[in-house]
C-alpha positions in Angstrom: -120.7 -2.7 -0.4 -119.9 -6.2 0.7 -119.8 -7.2 -3.0 -117.2 -4.5 -3.8 -115.0 -5.6 -0.9 -115.1 -9.1 -2.2 -113.9 -8.1 -5.6 -111.1 -6.0 -4.2 -109.9 -8.9 -2.0 -110.0 -11.3 -4.9 -108.0 -8.9 -7.0 -105.3 -8.5 -4.2 -105.1 -12.3 -3.8 -104.8 -12.7 -7.5 -102.0 -10.1 -7.6 -100.2 -11.8 -4.7 -100.6 -15.1 -6.4 -99.3 -13.8 -9.7 -96.4 -12.1 -7.9 -95.4 -15.2 -6.1 -95.8 -17.3 -9.1 -93.8 -15.0 -11.3 -91.6 -13.5 -8.6 -88.3 -14.4 -10.3 -88.9 -13.0 -13.7 -90.5 -9.9 -12.2 -87.6 -9.4 -9.8 -85.1 -9.8 -12.6 -87.0 -7.3 -14.7 -87.1 -4.8 -11.9 -83.4 -5.3 -11.2 -82.6 -4.8 -14.8 -84.3 -1.4 -14.6 -82.6 -0.3 -11.4 -79.1 -1.8 -12.1 -78.1 -0.4 -15.5 -74.3 -1.1 -14.9 -74.9 -4.8 -14.3 -77.5 -7.5 -14.2 -78.9 -10.2 -12.0 -78.0 -13.4 -13.5 -79.8 -15.6 -10.9 -82.4 -15.1 -8.2 -84.3 -17.5 -6.1 -86.4 -16.1 -3.2 -89.5 -16.9 -1.3 -91.6 -15.7 1.6 -90.7 -17.6 4.7 -93.0 -15.6 6.9 -95.3 -12.7 7.0 -92.3 -10.4 7.6 -89.4 -12.5 6.3 -88.0 -13.2 2.9 -85.6 -16.0 2.2 -83.3 -15.8 -0.8 -81.7 -19.1 -1.6 -79.4 -17.6 -4.3 -78.8 -14.3 -6.0 -76.2 -13.5 -8.6 -75.1 -10.1 -9.8 -72.5 -9.5 -12.6 -70.9 -6.7 -14.5 -67.6 -6.1 -16.3 -65.7 -5.8 -13.0 -67.2 -8.2 -10.5 -69.4 -11.3 -10.1 -71.3 -11.5 -6.8 -73.2 -14.6 -5.6 -75.2 -14.7 -2.3 -76.7 -17.8 -0.7 -78.7 -18.4 2.3 -80.0 -14.9 2.7 -82.7 -14.0 5.2 -84.4 -10.5 5.1 -86.6 -9.2 7.9 -87.4 -5.6 9.0 -84.7 -5.9 11.6 -81.8 -7.6 9.8 -80.4 -8.9 6.6 -78.5 -12.0 7.1 -76.3 -13.5 4.4 -75.0 -17.0 4.8 -72.4 -17.0 2.1 -71.4 -14.1 -0.1 -68.9 -14.8 -2.9 -67.2 -11.8 -4.6 -65.1 -12.6 -7.7 -63.2 -9.6 -9.0 -62.3 -9.7 -12.7 -58.9 -8.5 -14.1 -59.4 -5.4 -16.2 -57.2 -3.3 -18.4 -56.0 -0.1 -16.6 -58.2 2.9 -17.5 -56.5 5.8 -19.2 -59.2 8.2 -18.1 -58.7 10.2 -15.0 -61.8 9.6 -12.9 -62.8 12.6 -10.8 -63.7 11.7 -7.3 -66.4 13.6 -5.5 -67.1 14.1 -1.8 -69.4 11.6 -0.3 -73.1 12.3 -0.1 -74.5 8.9 0.8 -78.3 8.4 0.9 -78.3 6.7 4.3 -81.8 5.8 5.5 -82.5 6.4 9.1 -83.9 2.9 9.5 -83.1 -0.3 7.7 -82.3 -3.9 8.5 -78.8 -4.5 10.0 -76.5 -6.4 7.7 -74.7 -9.6 8.9 -72.6 -11.7 6.5 -71.6 -15.0 8.0 -69.0 -15.9 5.3 -67.7 -13.4 2.8 -65.2 -14.8 0.3 -63.3 -12.4 -2.0 -61.3 -13.5 -5.0 -59.3 -11.1 -7.1 -56.3 -11.3 -9.5 -54.7 -8.6 -7.3 -54.9 -10.9 -4.2 -52.3 -13.5 -3.4 -55.0 -15.7 -1.9 -58.8 -15.7 -1.2 -60.0 -13.5 1.7 -62.3 -15.1 4.1 -64.3 -12.6 6.2 -67.3 -12.2 8.4 -69.2 -8.9 8.6 -71.5 -7.9 11.4 -73.4 -4.6 11.6 -73.4 -4.0 15.3 -75.3 -0.7 15.0 -76.7 1.2 12.1 -73.9 1.9 9.7 -71.3 0.5 12.1 -69.7 -2.8 11.0 -67.3 -5.2 12.6 -65.1 -7.3 10.3 -63.4 -10.5 11.4 -61.5 -13.3 9.8 -58.5 -12.7 7.5 -59.1 -9.0 8.1 -60.0 -7.5 11.5 -61.6 -4.1 11.2 -64.2 -1.6 12.4 -66.1 0.4 9.9 -68.3 3.5 10.4 -70.3 5.0 7.5 -71.7 8.5 7.6 -73.3 10.6 5.0 -70.2 12.6 4.2 -67.4 10.3 5.4 -66.3 6.8 6.1 -64.1 5.8 9.1 -62.3 2.5 9.2 -59.9 0.9 11.7 -57.9 -2.1 10.6 -55.8 -4.4 12.7 -52.4 -4.9 11.0 -51.9 -8.4 12.5 -54.6 -9.9 10.3 -53.8 -12.9 8.2 -54.6 -11.0 5.0 -51.5 -9.0 5.4 -49.1 -12.0 5.7 -49.0 -12.7 2.0 -48.0 -9.2 1.2 -45.2 -8.7 3.7 -41.6 -8.7 2.3 -39.4 -11.6 3.1 -37.8 -11.2 6.5 -40.7 -9.5 8.3 -41.0 -11.4 11.5 -43.6 -9.2 13.3 -46.3 -6.8 12.3 -48.8 -5.4 14.7 -50.8 -2.2 15.3 -53.8 -0.4 13.9 -54.5 1.5 10.8 -57.1 4.3 11.2 -58.6 5.7 8.0 -61.0 8.5 7.4 -62.2 9.6 3.9 -64.7 12.0 2.5 -64.5 10.5 -0.9 -61.7 12.9 -2.1 -59.2 13.0 0.8 -58.0 10.0 2.8 -56.6 10.7 6.2 -54.8 8.0 8.2 -53.3 7.6 11.6 -51.4 4.3 12.1 -49.9 2.9 15.2 -47.4 0.2 14.1 -44.9 -2.3 15.5 -42.7 -3.9 13.0 -39.8 -6.4 13.4 -37.8 -7.7 10.5 -34.5 -9.2 9.5 -32.8 -8.4 6.2 -30.6 -11.3 5.1 -28.0 -9.7 2.8 -26.2 -13.1 2.5 -25.6 -16.2 4.6 -23.2 -14.3 6.9 -24.9 -10.9 7.2 -28.4 -10.5 8.8 -29.5 -6.9 9.6 -32.2 -6.5 12.2 -34.9 -3.8 11.8 -37.4 -2.7 14.5 -40.0 0.1 14.2 -42.5 1.1 16.8 -44.5 4.3 16.7 -47.0 6.4 14.7 -47.6 7.3 11.1 -49.9 10.2 10.2 -50.7 11.2 6.7 -53.3 12.1 4.1 -53.9 11.4 0.4 -55.9 13.4 -2.2 -57.5 11.0 -4.6 -58.0 13.6 -7.3 -54.6 15.3 -7.1 -53.0 12.0 -6.3 -50.7 13.5 -3.8 -50.4 13.6 -0.1 -48.3 14.1 3.0 -46.7 11.7 5.4 -45.5 12.3 8.9 -43.0 9.7 10.1 -41.4 11.8 12.8 -43.0 9.6 15.5 -41.8 6.3 14.0 -38.1 5.7 14.9 -36.5 2.7 13.1 -33.9 0.8 14.9 -31.2 -1.0 12.9 -29.1 -3.8 14.4 -25.9 -4.8 12.7 -24.5 -7.1 15.4 -25.1 -10.2 13.2 -23.5 -8.9 10.0 -20.1 -10.3 9.2 -19.4 -7.6 6.6 -19.9 -4.9 9.3 -17.7 -6.8 11.7 -15.0 -6.9 9.1 -15.2 -3.2 8.7 -15.1 -2.7 12.4 -12.0 -4.9 12.7 -10.1 -2.6 10.3 -11.0 0.5 12.1 -10.1 1.7 15.6 -12.2 0.3 18.4 -15.4 2.2 19.0 -15.7 4.0 15.7 -19.0 2.5 14.6 -21.6 1.1 16.9 -23.8 -1.9 16.1 -27.1 -0.1 16.9 -28.4 2.7 14.7 -31.6 4.7 14.6 -33.3 6.1 11.5 -35.6 9.1 11.8 -37.6 10.8 9.0 -38.6 14.4 9.1 -42.2 15.5 9.9 -43.5 16.4 6.4 -42.9 14.0 3.6 -44.7 15.0 0.4 -45.7 12.2 -2.0 -47.4 12.4 -5.4 -47.5 10.4 -8.5 -44.7 12.5 -9.9 -42.4 13.2 -7.0 -41.4 12.5 -3.4 -40.1 15.3 -1.2 -38.1 14.2 2.0 -37.3 17.2 4.2 -34.9 15.2 6.4 -33.7 11.7 7.0 -31.3 11.2 9.9 -29.2 8.1 10.8 -27.9 8.2 14.4 -25.3 5.8 15.8 -26.7 5.0 19.3 -23.3 4.0 20.6 -21.4 7.1 19.4 -21.8 10.7 18.6 -22.4 10.1 14.9 -25.1 11.3 12.6 -25.7 11.0 8.8 -28.4 13.3 7.5 -30.1 13.7 4.1 -31.9 17.0 3.7 -34.2 18.6 1.2 -34.4 15.5 -1.0 -36.6 15.6 -4.0 -37.3 12.6 -6.3 -39.2 13.3 -9.5 -40.4 10.2 -11.3 -41.5 11.8 -14.6 -38.1 13.2 -15.6 -36.1 10.9 -13.3 -34.6 13.7 -11.2 -33.2 13.5 -7.7 -31.5 16.2 -5.6 -30.7 16.8 -2.0 -28.0 17.5 0.5 -26.0 15.1 2.6 -24.2 15.9 5.8 -22.1 13.6 8.0 -21.0 14.5 11.6 -19.0 12.1 13.6 -17.2 12.6 16.9 -15.4 9.8 18.8 -12.2 9.4 20.6 -10.9 7.1 17.9 -11.6 9.3 14.8 -12.1 12.6 16.5 -14.2 15.1 14.6 -15.4 14.2 11.0 -17.7 16.5 9.2 -18.9 16.2 5.6 -21.2 18.5 3.7 -22.3 17.7 0.1 -25.1 18.2 -2.4 -26.3 16.1 -5.2 -28.4 16.5 -8.3 -29.3 13.7 -10.7 -31.0 14.1 -14.0 -31.0 11.9 -17.1 -27.5 12.3 -18.7 -26.4 14.7 -15.9 -25.1 14.1 -12.5 -23.6 16.7 -10.1 -22.2 15.9 -6.7 -20.1 18.4 -4.8 -19.0 19.0 -1.2 -16.3 19.5 1.3 -15.0 17.9 4.5 -12.9 18.5 7.6 -11.3 15.9 9.9 -9.6 16.7 13.2 -8.2 14.1 15.6 -5.7 14.3 18.4 -4.7 10.6 17.9 -5.9 8.5 15.0 -4.9 4.8 15.3 -5.5 1.9 12.9 -4.4 -1.7 13.0 -0.8 -2.7 11.9 0.7 0.1 14.1 -0.6 2.9 12.0 -1.0 6.1 14.1 -1.5 9.8 13.2 -1.2 12.5 15.9 -2.8 15.9 15.7 -4.5 15.2 12.4 -6.2 17.9 10.4 -7.6 17.1 7.0 -9.8 19.3 4.8 -10.7 19.5 1.2 -13.4 19.7 -1.5 -14.6 17.4 -4.3 -16.9 17.7 -7.3 -18.3 15.1 -9.7 -20.0 16.2 -12.9 -21.2 14.5 -16.0 -23.3 11.8 -17.6 -23.3 8.6 -15.4 -23.5 6.5 -18.6 -20.9 8.3 -20.7 -18.3 10.2 -18.7 -17.9 11.7 -15.2 -15.4 14.5 -14.4 -13.9 14.2 -10.9 -12.2 17.1 -9.2 -10.4 16.7 -5.9 -8.5 19.2 -3.7 -7.3 18.0 -0.3 -4.8 18.8 2.4 -3.6 16.8 5.4 -1.5 18.1 8.3 -0.2 16.0 11.2 2.4 16.4 13.9 3.4 12.8 13.7 2.7 9.8 11.4 3.8 6.4 12.4 3.5 3.2 10.3 5.3 0.3 11.9 9.0 1.2 11.7 8.3 4.4 9.7 7.8 7.8 11.2 7.3 11.4 9.9 7.1 14.5 12.1 5.3 17.7 11.2 4.0 16.4 7.9 1.8 17.9 5.3 0.2 16.2 2.3 -1.7 18.0 -0.5 -3.4 16.4 -3.5 -5.0 18.1 -6.4 -6.6 15.9 -9.1 -8.8 16.2 -12.2 -9.9 13.1 -13.9 -12.6 11.7 -16.2 -14.3 8.3 -15.6 -15.8 6.4 -18.5 -18.3 3.9 -17.1 -19.0 2.1 -20.4 -15.3 1.3 -20.8 -15.1 -0.7 -17.5 -14.2 -4.3 -18.5 -13.0 -3.3 -22.0 -9.5 -4.5 -22.9 -8.6 -1.9 -25.5 -9.6 1.2 -23.5 -9.0 2.5 -20.0 -12.1 3.5 -18.0 -10.2 6.6 -16.6 -8.4 9.6 -17.9 -6.3 11.7 -15.5 -5.9 15.3 -16.8 -3.8 16.3 -13.8 -2.7 14.7 -10.6 -0.4 16.8 -8.4 0.8 15.7 -5.0 3.2 17.2 -2.5 4.4 15.5 0.8 6.7 17.1 3.3 8.0 16.3 6.7 10.4 18.1 9.1 11.8 14.8 10.4 11.6 11.3 9.2 12.6 7.8 10.2 12.4 4.6 8.1 13.7 1.7 10.1 17.5 2.5 10.5 17.3 5.5 8.2 16.5 8.9 9.8 17.0 12.6 9.0 15.6 16.1 8.7 13.3 17.6 6.1 11.8 15.6 3.3 9.8 17.0 0.3 8.3 14.8 -2.4 6.5 16.4 -5.3 4.8 14.5 -8.1 2.8 15.3 -11.2 1.1 12.7 -13.5 -1.2 12.6 -16.5 -2.9 9.6 -18.1 -4.8 9.9 -21.4 -7.9 7.9 -22.3 -5.6 5.9 -24.6 -3.3 4.9 -21.8 -0.5 7.3 -22.5 1.2 8.0 -19.1 3.6 10.8 -18.2 4.8 11.4 -14.7 7.5 13.6 -13.0 8.7 13.4 -9.4 11.2 15.5 -7.4 12.5 14.4 -4.0 14.5 16.8 -1.7 16.1 15.5 1.5 17.8 17.9 3.9 19.9 15.3 5.7 19.9 11.6 6.4 21.7 9.1 8.7 21.8 5.3 8.5 24.0 3.7 11.1 27.5 5.1 10.3 26.4 6.7 7.0 25.2 10.2 6.9 24.5 12.7 4.1 22.7 16.0 3.3 21.4 18.1 0.4 19.8 15.2 -1.6 17.9 16.1 -4.8 16.4 13.4 -7.0 14.3 14.1 -10.2 12.7 11.4 -12.3 10.4 11.1 -15.2 8.2 8.2 -16.5 6.6 8.0 -19.9 4.8 5.0 -21.1 1.5 3.2 -21.9 -1.0 1.7 -19.5 -3.6 -0.9 -20.6 -5.9 -3.2 -18.6 -3.4 -6.0 -18.9 0.0 -4.4 -19.2 2.2 -1.5 -18.3 5.2 -0.3 -20.3 7.3 2.7 -19.6 10.7 4.5 -20.0 12.2 5.7 -16.8 14.9 8.4 -16.5 16.2 10.1 -13.4 19.1 11.9 -11.7 20.2 12.2 -8.1 22.5 14.8 -6.6 24.0 14.2 -3.2 25.7 17.2 -1.6 27.4 15.0 0.9 27.5 11.3 1.8 30.0 10.0 4.3 30.8 7.5 6.9 33.7 7.6 9.6 36.2 6.6 6.9 34.9 8.1 3.7 33.0 11.2 2.5 31.9 12.3 -1.0 30.6 15.6 -2.1 28.6 16.5 -5.1 27.9 12.9 -6.0 25.7 12.3 -9.1 23.7 9.2 -9.9 21.8 9.0 -13.1 19.1 6.3 -13.8 17.5 5.1 -17.0 15.6 2.0 -18.0 12.4 0.4 -19.1 9.4 -1.3 -17.5 7.6 -3.9 -19.5 7.2 -7.6 -18.8 10.7 -7.1 -17.2 12.0 -4.2 -15.3 15.4 -3.1 -16.5 17.2 -0.2 -14.9 20.7 1.2 -15.2 22.3 3.5 -12.6 25.5 5.4 -13.4 27.3 6.9 -10.4 30.1 9.5 -10.4 32.2 9.8 -7.2 34.5 12.7 -8.1 36.4 11.3 -11.1 35.5 7.7 -10.4 32.6 6.2 -12.4 30.7 2.9 -12.2 27.3 1.6 -13.3 24.7 -0.8 -11.9 22.3 -2.7 -14.2 19.3 -4.1 -12.4 16.8 -6.6 -13.9 13.5 -7.7 -12.2 11.3 -10.4 -13.7 9.2 -12.4 -11.4 11.5 -14.2 -9.1 14.5 -13.1 -11.1 16.4 -10.3 -9.4 19.7 -9.8 -11.3 22.3 -7.1 -10.8 25.4 -6.2 -12.7 28.0 -3.7 -11.6 30.5 -2.4 -14.1 33.6 -0.2 -13.6 34.7 0.9 -17.1 38.4 1.1 -17.8 39.7 4.3 -16.3 42.7 5.8 -14.6 43.8 4.1 -11.4 44.2 7.6 -10.0 40.4 8.1 -10.2 40.3 6.2 -6.8 42.7 8.7 -5.2 39.9 10.7 -3.4 38.6 7.5 -1.9 42.1 6.1 -1.1 43.3 9.3 0.5 40.5 9.2 3.1 41.1 5.5 3.9 44.9 5.9 4.0 46.2 9.5 3.8 49.8 8.4 3.2 48.8 6.3 0.2 49.1 7.9 -3.2 48.2 6.4 -6.6 50.6 7.3 -9.4 49.6 5.5 -12.6 47.7 2.5 -14.0 44.3 1.5 -15.4 41.5 -0.3 -13.5 38.3 -2.1 -14.6 35.8 -4.4 -12.9 32.6 -6.3 -13.4 30.2 -8.0 -11.0 27.0 -9.9 -11.8 24.7 -12.1 -9.9 21.3 -12.7 -8.2 20.3 -10.4 -5.4 17.7 -12.8 -4.0 20.2 -15.7 -3.8 23.1 -13.5 -2.8 25.3 -15.2 -5.4 27.7 -13.2 -7.5 30.6 -13.7 -10.0 33.1 -10.9 -10.4 36.4 -10.1 -12.2 38.6 -7.0 -11.9 42.0 -5.9 -13.1 44.8 -3.4 -12.4 47.3 -2.8 -15.2 50.6 -0.9 -14.7 49.6 0.4 -11.3 51.9 2.6 -9.3 51.5 3.2 -5.5 53.4 5.3 -3.0 52.7 4.6 0.7 54.6 6.9 3.0 58.0 6.3 1.3 57.3 2.8 0.1 56.9 2.8 -3.7 55.5 0.1 -6.0 55.2 0.4 -9.8 54.2 -1.8 -12.7 51.5 -3.6 -10.6 49.5 -6.0 -12.7 46.7 -7.9 -10.9 43.8 -9.6 -12.7 41.4 -11.2 -10.3 38.2 -13.3 -10.7 36.0 -15.2 -8.2 32.7 -15.6 -6.6 30.8 -14.2 -3.6 28.3 -16.7 -2.2 26.3 -15.7 0.9 28.9 -13.2 1.9 31.8 -15.6 1.5 34.6 -14.6 -0.9 36.1 -17.3 -3.2 39.0 -16.2 -5.5 40.2 -18.1 -8.5 44.0 -18.4 -8.6 45.6 -15.4 -10.3 49.0 -14.1 -10.9 50.3 -10.9 -9.3 53.2 -9.1 -11.0 55.0 -6.0 -9.7 57.8 -4.5 -11.8 59.5 -2.8 -8.8 59.2 -2.3 -5.1 61.3 0.3 -3.4 61.3 0.1 0.3 64.9 0.7 1.4 66.2 -2.2 -0.7 64.9 -2.4 -4.2 62.9 -5.5 -5.3 62.2 -6.1 -9.0 60.3 -8.7 -11.0 58.0 -9.5 -8.0 55.6 -12.3 -8.7 53.1 -14.3 -6.6 49.9 -16.3 -6.9 46.8 -14.8 -5.2 44.1 -17.2 -4.2 41.5 -17.9 -1.5 41.6 -20.9 0.7 39.5 -21.8 3.8 37.9 -18.4 3.8 41.3 -16.7 3.7 43.3 -14.8 1.1 46.9 -16.0 0.6 49.9 -15.2 -1.6 51.7 -18.3 -2.7 55.0 -19.0 -4.6 56.3 -15.5 -3.8 59.4 -14.5 -5.7 61.4 -11.3 -6.3 64.9 -10.2 -7.5 67.0 -8.4 -4.9 70.8 -7.7 -4.7 71.2 -9.5 -8.0 69.8 -12.6 -6.3 66.3 -13.8 -5.3 64.0 -13.8 -2.3 61.2 -16.4 -2.1 58.5 -17.4 0.3 56.0 -20.3 0.1 52.9 -18.6 1.5 51.7 -15.5 3.3 48.2 -15.1 4.7 46.6 -11.7 3.8 43.5 -12.1 5.8 45.1 -11.1 9.1 45.8 -13.0 12.2 49.0 -14.4 13.6 51.2 -16.4 11.3 54.8 -17.6 10.7 56.5 -18.2 7.4 60.1 -18.4 6.1 61.8 -16.0 3.6 64.6 -17.7 1.6 67.6 -15.5 0.4 69.3 -16.9 -2.7 72.7 -15.7 -4.1 72.7 -12.2 -2.8 75.6 -10.0 -4.1 77.5 -8.5 -1.1 78.8 -5.8 -3.3 75.3 -4.5 -3.9 74.5 -4.9 -0.2 77.5 -2.8 0.8 76.9 -0.3 -2.0 76.1 2.4 0.6 79.4 1.8 2.5 81.6 2.0 -0.7 81.6 5.8 -0.7 82.9 5.6 2.9 86.0 3.5 1.8 84.5 0.0 2.6 84.1 -2.5 -0.2 82.7 -6.0 0.2 82.5 -8.7 -2.5 81.0 -12.2 -2.6 77.5 -13.8 -2.5 75.4 -15.1 0.4 72.2 -17.2 0.9 70.1 -18.1 3.9 66.8 -18.2 5.7 64.9 -15.6 7.6 62.0 -17.1 9.7 59.3 -14.4 10.0 56.6 -14.2 12.7 53.6 -11.8 12.7 51.8 -11.4 15.9 49.0 -8.8 16.4 50.4 -7.0 13.4 54.0 -6.8 14.6 56.8 -8.4 12.4 59.8 -10.1 13.9 62.6 -12.4 12.7 64.2 -15.0 15.0 67.1 -17.4 14.3 67.8 -16.0 10.8 71.0 -17.1 9.1 73.0 -15.9 6.2 76.2 -17.7 4.9 78.6 -17.1 2.0 78.5 -19.2 -1.1 82.1 -18.7 -2.4 85.3 -16.7 -1.6 84.7 -13.1 -0.8 86.7 -10.0 -0.4 86.8 -7.2 2.2 88.7 -4.0 1.4 89.0 -0.9 3.6 90.5 2.2 2.1 90.5 5.8 3.3 87.7 5.1 5.9 87.5 8.1 8.1 86.4 6.1 11.2 89.3 3.6 10.8 91.9 6.4 10.3 90.6 8.2 13.4 91.0 5.0 15.5 94.5 4.5 14.2 95.6 8.0 15.1 94.2 7.8 18.7 95.1 4.3 19.7 98.6 3.0 19.4 99.0 -0.6 18.3 95.6 -0.8 16.6 97.2 0.2 13.3 98.5 -3.3 12.7 95.2 -4.9 13.4 93.3 -2.7 11.0 95.9 -3.1 8.4 95.1 -6.8 8.3 91.4 -6.1 7.5 92.1 -3.6 4.8 92.5 -6.3 2.2 91.0 -9.5 3.5 90.1 -12.5 1.4 87.0 -14.1 3.0 86.8 -17.8 3.1 83.9 -18.0 5.5 81.2 -15.5 6.3 78.1 -16.2 8.5 75.7 -14.0 10.3 72.8 -14.6 12.7 69.9 -12.3 12.0 67.2 -11.2 14.5 64.6 -8.5 14.1 62.5 -7.2 17.0 58.9 -5.9 16.4 60.1 -2.3 17.1 62.6 -2.5 14.2 65.9 -3.3 15.8 68.1 -5.5 13.7 70.7 -7.5 15.5 73.6 -9.1 13.5 76.2 -11.5 14.9 78.9 -11.7 12.1 81.7 -14.3 11.9 84.4 -13.7 9.3 87.3 -16.1 8.6 89.9 -15.3 5.8 93.5 -14.6 4.8 95.3 -11.3 4.3 97.4 -12.1 1.1 100.0 -9.4 1.7 100.6 -10.5 5.3 100.0 -14.2 4.5 98.2 -14.4 7.8 94.9 -16.0 8.5 92.3 -13.7 10.2 89.2 -14.5 12.3 87.0 -11.5 12.9 83.8 -11.5 14.9 81.5 -8.6 15.6 78.0 -7.7 16.5 75.9 -4.9 15.0 72.6 -3.4 16.2 70.6 -0.8 14.3 67.0 0.3 13.9 66.4 -0.6 10.3 63.0 1.1 10.2 64.8 4.4 10.6 67.5 3.2 8.2 65.1 2.2 5.5 63.2 5.4 6.0 66.5 7.3 5.3 67.3 5.1 2.4 63.8 5.5 0.9 64.2 9.2 0.9 67.2 9.1 -1.3 67.3 11.3 -4.3 66.9 8.3 -6.7 63.6 7.1 -5.2 62.3 10.6 -5.0 63.0 11.3 -8.6 61.4 8.1 -9.7 58.2 8.9 -7.7 58.1 12.4 -9.1 58.3 11.1 -12.6 55.5 8.7 -12.1 53.2 11.2 -10.4 53.8 13.7 -13.2 52.8 11.4 -16.0 
């Protein structure tokens, strides 16, 4: 018995010896059997006690990973690893769908607790090596510290993990601008489904550019789950509000400055609906809401679906805004995007009691509504349809105001994204653009009136062919002293539009039912316009005021702003409707007129020339005919400068008859003057050096040369009085406040004259009633005048006073005679009587009937 025990003991010792001596190859052989998906490439262990094994190094490797452990101590109570190196190898992505199964872990009820002092993990998917420590505090419960801080619980059918988000491991994976990340990530998985519950606190700043930093702050809870086989899951972000701070963004500040105060706040909150569905092929967002914390404003995206396989996206967008500045703004729209197909449609309504913008832009009682639609291929062509209407009780833009206005716009156009930036093609085609604007009252600076209606229609082909038509109706207008009504203007534009140029032909016509000022009024005035727009804008306007016609040519080219006004040769009487309103007693009888003015509107510098040929004028009972007046000059900054020109008048009938009237018309010291005035009268001449036509008080002298007394006394010859001889003299004229007077005038005879009285009724009556006077009158009946002089004075009210001295000899009586008398008569009345003689009347009638 003792001998058998001895042999057994020796066999056991031999077995232990062989095992210890060949422990490494034996261990590798056993591992090769139990590890078919990998192999131990190194192993060095030894017994360090009766119940303790020490492993100096162990290496395991397969296609995916290389694991090296050092300083390992194994006892029945614990497994302590000094250093564990895990190197993950880069592998090609597998095309096979691996089916995950629910966990059924063979967990022993008793085993040594694991403790890894230093766990280093390297992987191509990691930005940097992970350095961890793992301690199993209780069976299947682990505490992880180092770059990752976590708690791990392993059960037979599930694994529970809790990770702290502030660990260093996450720092390398955070987007630029994340300033703070804290919280816990709780995970539970059964091998097929992963459920997570995260408490997170996130602070970040998105730096759009150097002048725009957008602050983000999120604090709350994320709950969700993910199916590893179906590769889909759900996400609940309803308990995670995201705060957006725009206070430090200059772009947002610029938008705020252009809008009324208080329209958009700087603090916004983003909230996501409770059930977000995520899969490999699509994401479904039930609702995302953006809320302005400073105002009653929300932007909401609903029922959004994003499919990755066929690149499809759809959803609905709604905007609701209500502030004192903008009033109520509501927008509803839907969108659908598919490859080569995009559809966006919606409608809006805006209502505001007072809408104010910078630069004195205000709209009162605003109501705007409309609809839009965009359909097409985003890479090829997009059709845009728009229908809108705007109503307001008052619109004010600086000095412009419209009351009870309405604007409607209907448009259909096509956008060609590929043509943006091309020189030969336009990126837009407008099939139809129809607008209509109306207002019950309007005011544009000094211009105001009632009722305005502007209608326009335009088309633009993809080749740049443009056609447009407009029609403007104005009920009435007033501008200072000018007023008018019943204005209708139509215009048409046809041309070509390119990315670098615009050419067009412009045609239009305007009808004015009435245009008037306190002195003038015109009815049924017509203005036609034609011209071209290219590098230079050239327009010609032709106006017809009754029978009077003139044209205006306008050229715009950069700083050049030229204008040319032409009055074609036409009858002088075409001005009669205008003249009659300015001076009702003035009638034009004959003649031709023409004129031309050209210059620069910007510099206010013009040159002009005009002419009147063979003109005839009747004013009250003053008649002038054969008027020839060519004039030329300049107008500089409102100052008139006339070149010297000759004025000729064939005849002037104003009591006495003047013929061959001539003078020189010119401007001097901002005044118009007539110089070297000369005319034939009473077979003699009348001259004056200068007369100022610009108004104001003045004095000048009229010279009488060689007047025939027989012609002067022509009217008295039929009464039995005859006077012969010639006189000359001076008549000093003074004009004060428009009244004419003559003082200290003098007329004297030039040679021997004759006074003869025969069968004069007045003289015969005196002879018969007064005895002794017969002899005195008989001496005057045939008197040879040796000396005749007369003082002449004319008062402003027309009274002519003559003091006549006559010295002569009665040849029959051979007796010298001295005869003095004074005469006073209102010559204005006398001339009026003379002007109404049959002779003048006949001449005027002939001229007017030509």
